[in-house]
Structures are given as structure tokens and as C-alpha cells.
N, C-alpha and C positions, 0 to 999 in steps of 0.2 A: 405283385407277381408278375414276372416278365411275360410278354406276349409270346406265343408259340409261333415260330417261323413257319411259313408254308414250305413244304419240301417240294423241289422241282419234280414235276411229273406225277405228284401224288394227287389222286382225285380229290376234289373238294366236296363236302356235302351239298346236295341240292336244297332248294328252299324248303321242300317238304320234310326232308331229314332234319334240317335245322329247326323247323317249327316243332317237330316231334321231340327233339332233344331239349327244347325249352320247357317242356312239359315233363321231362324225365324224372324218375325218382332219384337219380344219381347226380349229386352236385357237380361233380366233374364234367359230366356231359352238358349239364345246363350252363356251366361256366364257359366251355368251349363254344357252345351255341350263342352265348352272349358276346363272346369275342368276335365271333363271325358277323353277328348283327352289327356290332360296333364299327367293324370295317366297312360296312354297307352304308353308314350314315351319309357319306358324301353323295352317293348316288340314289339314296333312298331316305330322304329327310323324315318320312313317316315312321322310320325305325326309331326315332327318338321317343315317340309316344308309345311305341311297343315296349321299349326298355323301361321307361318310367312307370308304365302299367305293371311291369313285372316286379318292380321294386315293392309295390304295395302288398304283394302276397308272398315274396321270396323269403323263406325262413333261414336260409343259410347265409352267415355273414360274408363268406368269401365270395359268394355269387353276387350278393349286394355290392361288394367292393368292386367286383368286375364290371357290374352295370355302370356304377358311378364313374369309374375310371374311363369307361368308354364314352360316356357323356361329357366328361370334362374335357376330353380331347377334341371335342367337336364344339367349338364356340360359335354357335349358330342361334339366331333369334328363336327359331322353332324349338331348339333343345331347351333354351331357357324357359320358353312358354310352357313346355311340357313339365318342367321341374317345379315352377312356381306353386302349383296347387299342393305340392308336398310339404310346403311350409306350414300348412294347416293340419298335418298328420297328427294323430294322437300318439303315434310311435315316436318317441324322442330320438331314437337312433336313426330313424328314417328322415325325420325333420332336420336333424343336424347334418346328416350326410347330403341332403339336398341343398342345405345352406352352404356346405363347403364346396360343393360343386358349382353352385352359382357365383361364389366369390371368385372363381377361376375365370369367369366370363363377364367382367364389369360392363363391357360395351354393350353386350346383349341384354344385361339386366337394367342398364340406365333408364330406358323409357318406362320401365315399371315402378321404379323407386318412389316417385311422388305418391302413387296410389298405394303402395305398400306401407309407406311411412304414415299414411292417414287411414289405414285399415281399422275396422272396428275391433279386431282382436289384438289385444296388447302383445301377445306372444309373437304375432307376425310383425308388429311394429319393432319389437326388440331385434328380431332376426334381420329385419330390413335396415335398422340402424348399423348392424354389423356389415351388411352388403355395401353400404355407402363408404366403407373403409377403402374399397378398391378405386374409388373415383379421384380425380384430381382434387387437391386440397380445397380450392376455393369453391368448387362445385359441391363437394361433400359438406362443407361448412354451411353453405346456404340452405341445402336441403334440410339438414339437421337443425338448424336454427328455426326454420319454418316449423318443423315438427315440434320442436320444444316450446314454441310460442302458443301452442294449443294443447300440449300434452298434459293429461291429468294423472297418468299412471306413473307411480314412482319409479318402478323398475324399467319402464320404457325410457323414462328421463335419464335414469343411470346409464342405459346402454348408449344412449346418444351421446351423453357427456363423456363417456369413456373413449369413444371414437374422436370426439372434438379434442380431447387431450392429445391426440396424435396428429389430427389433420386440421384442427381449427385455425381459422385466421382471426386477425383483430376485430373484424366485423362481428364475431361471435361473442365478444366479451359482454356487451350489454344484455344479450339473450341469457348467457350463463349466470350473470348477477341476478337477473329477474327470476330465474328458476329457483335459485337458492331461497329467495325471498318468499316464493309461493309455497315452499315445503319447510316451514320453520321447525316443524317436530321431526324431521328427518336429518339427524346430524351427519349420517354417512354421505347424504347427498351433498350437504354443505362442503364436506371435505373433498368429495369428488370434484366439485366446482372449483374449489381453491387450487386443487392440483392441475386442473385444466387451464385456469386463468394463468397460473405461474408458468406453465409450459408455453402457453401462446405468447405471453409477454417476454418470456426468456428467449424464444425463438426469434423474436424481432419481426414476426409476421411473415 
């Protein structure tokens, strides 16, 4: 949905009005207030925490989309920091929306990836593997190989292998072959490994 342009000479809502609109029962008023808060991110970095806090309770999908769009347009470490906890949300839509927003800010996410790829929660590791897709190939390959060397969850392995099929370098070949050997009862994983290896070898590194 396109941003609403400010009309010259038209009074803008003050902070009190905007805060009230964020709690309005009218989704359109909440959406307008979110856009206003999004425009304030450059001068008020704390607004990122306000917006991500709203995501957890916002029931209207169009307002959620406006919140995420505002955050995506602000590639700031504080914005990434505010979004990261949402990767643990029990709400799949919220979790995936946060992941998509974080994918748009790879530089802000980079410092957090080693910890995310080693997280105790396999669902977080799966999402983190996808976030590595936005890094330079050699960096992504090294991080994902480190993850795979210790990974015990088959779906997390599959997520990392899927990314390596796109970004993997020849250094990943040994790790990929070892993963296939650790899960002999998972034919789909062996197939994914064979596809990744073929693509890496076919690309010439």
C-alpha cells in the first residue's frame, strides 16, 4: 500500500494524537499512526521498539504489513535488534514476517547470525539459516558449515543445505558429504545434499 503524501500546509498529528491512534479501534487510524511513527525512525530510533511491540498484539494484517514495511525501510542495528525476539513467536505469521523484514537488512543482522545459528531452538536455527542467504557467499558458506558440523536436527540441516545449494563454496563439500553420512535414514536429506554438491561443483566455486 503506497505511503500517504503529506499535504502542504496540512497540520500533522501531534505525538499525543498519534499515540492515541495507535490504540484506536479503527484499523485505518492505526495504520496512519504506524506510518507516522515509521517516518520518525530516523530521528527517534526508540520508535523501532514501539513498532515491534505493536506487532505482537496487532490483529489486523494490513496494519501488521504497514509496521513491517516501516521497519524494512530502516536498516538500522536497533531495528534488527528489536525484530530478533519475534523469531521466537508462537504466531507463525508474525515469525515469518519478522524473518522477511530481517532478510532485507543483512548488514544489521550479520553480528547476530552466529548466535542464532547455535540457538537452542531448532525453529530459530532454521530461520537463521535462511537469513544467511543475504550474506556474501563465502561468509554464508562458512557460517552454515559451522552450523552443520554440530547440527542434530534434520530439518535445520535441510534448511542450511538448501541455502548452501545457492551460496555454497567448494569449502562446503566435505561438510555436506559428512551430513549425509550422519543421517542415513533420511533419504530426502541425502537427495538435498546431492543437489547442493552438484550445484557447487557445477558453478566452479
